[in-house]
Each structure stands twice: as structure tokens, then as C-alpha cells.
N, C-alpha and C positions, 0 to 999 in steps of 0.2 A: 704100673705103667706110667710113664711120664707124659703129661700133656702140656702143650704150649698154651699159655693163657691168651685169652682174646685181647687184642690191642685196646688200649684206652684211647678214647677220642675226646678232645676238649675243644670248645669254642672260646675264643678270646675276642673281646670287643676292642682291645688295644694291642697292636702288633708288638709294641715295646714290652708289654707284660708277657707275651708269648716268648719273646727272645730271652727274657730273664728266666722264665720257666725252663727253657731249653738248656740254658747254661747250668742251672741248678740240677736238672735231670742228668746232664753229663757228669757233673761233679759227684753225683750220687752213685755213678757206676754204669749208667746206661749209655751205650755207644751212640755216636752221632748217626750211624747208619740205621739205628733202631728208632729214630725220630724223624717223621716226615711232617712237612709243613706246607700248607697251601693257603693262598689268599688271592682274592681277585683285585688286581691293581691295573691301572692304566699303563704303567711302565714296570714290567716285570724285571726284577733283578735277581739273579741267582747268587746266593751267598755260598762261599766255600765251606761253611760249617755243615752243610747237609750233603750226604752222598746222593740223595734223591729228593726231588721236590716235584709235587704234582703240578703240571702245567695247566690243568683244567679240572673242573669238578668231575668230568666224565672218567678221568683216570682214577680219581679217588673213589668214585661210585663203583667202579669195577672191583676194586680191592675190597670195599665194604660188602658188596654182594658176595664175593668169594669167601668171606669169613662168616657168612650167615647173618649179617646185620639186617634186621627187619626193615621192610620198605618204609614204614612210618618214620623210623629213625633216619634212614637215608634222606628222606624228604626234609626232615628237620635240618640236617647238616647242609643240604643243598640250599635251603632258604638262608641259612647263616652265611654260606659262601656268597650267594648272590647279593646279600646285604653288605658285603665288604668285610665280614668278620674273618679272623684268622683261625684256621683249623689245624690242630696238631693231632697226629696219630702216633702213639707211643707203644712200642713193643717192649714192655718193661721187664719181662721175664721174672726173675726172682725179686725184682725191686718194685713189684706192682703196688704194694701198699705205700711205699715211700713216694712213688710217682703220683699216686692219687692225691696225697697230701700236698705235694709240690704244685701240681696243676691247680688245685683249689686255692692254695695260698697266693697264687699269682693271678687269680680272677678267672680261671678256666671253669667251664661248666659243660654239662653234657645233656643228652636227651632225657636221661633218667631224672636229673635234678630240675629240669625246666621243660617238661613235655608240651606245655601249652603256650610257650613263648613264640610270638611271631616276630619277624624281623622286617624292619623298613628297608626298602631298597637303598643301595649305596647312591650317593649323589651322582646324577647323570645316568644311572642304570635304568634300563627299560623294565617296567613292571610286567610280570606275567599276568595273563588274563585272569587266573584264579586268585591273584593277590589283591586283596581289598584294603590293605593297610595304607595309611597315609605316610608320605615321605617324611623322614626325620623323627618318627614316633613309633615306638614298639608297644604292641598291645598283647594282652593275654587272649586266649580263645574266647573268654567271656566279654571281650571288648573293653576291658579295664586297662588303663595306661600302665605299662610295666615299670615306668619310672615316675617317681614323685619327687618334685623339687620343691623344697620349702624355701620360700623367698626370704624369710628371716635368717635362715642358716646361710644362704648365699650372700645376703647383705653383710652379715657378720664376718664371713670369710673375706669378702672384698675389703671391708674396713680394716681387718687385721693385716691383709696384704699391703694396703696403702700405708698403714702405720710402719710396717717393716721397711717398705721402700723409702719412706720419708726419713726414717732413722738411718738407713744406709746412705742416703744422699747427704744427710747432715754430717755423717762420719767421713764421707768422701771429701766434703768441702772443708771440714775442720778436723784434720787428722790429729 
């Protein structure tokens, strides 16, 4: 008996990364109508590349419930959506293994890989009553910052970028 595989769900912190993943999924053989995308934005723009886009989390939630997604996972994806993340739902069919690799390689993650990740609300978003996170910072369920920025690495990156910019400006002035 042939069974359809459960759709893959991926959260992307960066919409551009999600778009690159979508293009690569399509190149791999997954039809555009098998890829749904949703994100919370102030100015919703429908792109022609999708046959269907979720206009709200409630529409996505209904689909997630209908395929048997546990409530804890649905709440994880709702928090991601409310925090302004991009969500992709991919019905990959026979390309499920390739789709997993593509989603991960473009920065996508799911509940299984980050079950304790909390999301800070998007700028200007209202916090839910049960949300105790601080705006602009993601924390694990243990209260540990999910992001660690090493100031020495940042300083080195900035210095490198300034060197490149300086060299480019020198080349522009003296071709």
C-alpha cells in the first residue's frame, strides 16, 4: 500500500534563505504547488511562485491539525510565526530526503531539531500573556540565550569588511 509522507515543516529566520530553499526544492523536482509559505508581515505581498500561501497562522494551524501534528509542535510553529519567522510546508513525496537536506542547508529547522527554542516577538508585535521572553532575544526553555555573539569575531569581521571596502575605494579612485 502506498502512503503519502507527512509534509516537512521548516522555520527560517531569514526570508531570503527560505526563497533560496524554495527555488532549490523546485529544481530538485518538487512542484511549486507542493510548497506553501507563510510569514507575518505588515505589508503582505503575494508572489506568483506559489499556488497557495497561508494568509494567517490559523489557516496553517488547521492544515497542521488535519495531518496529525501534535499540539506542542503547532504551538512551536505559532510562536515562530508570531516572532516574524518564515514557515515552509513542503509536500516532498519521493523527494523527501533531498528536501530535508535542502531545507537544512538553507538554515531551515523544525520542532524536532529545536524543541526548546523560544522566539522573541517581531518588532512592534504584541506579546502574548504567556510569553515571558524579552524582545530581540531568543532563549532556550532553560533560560539560556540561544545566540552567542563573540565580540572578537564581530570585530574581526568588521575590520575585514572595512579593509575590503577601503581596497575597493582605492581601486575605484585609481583604476
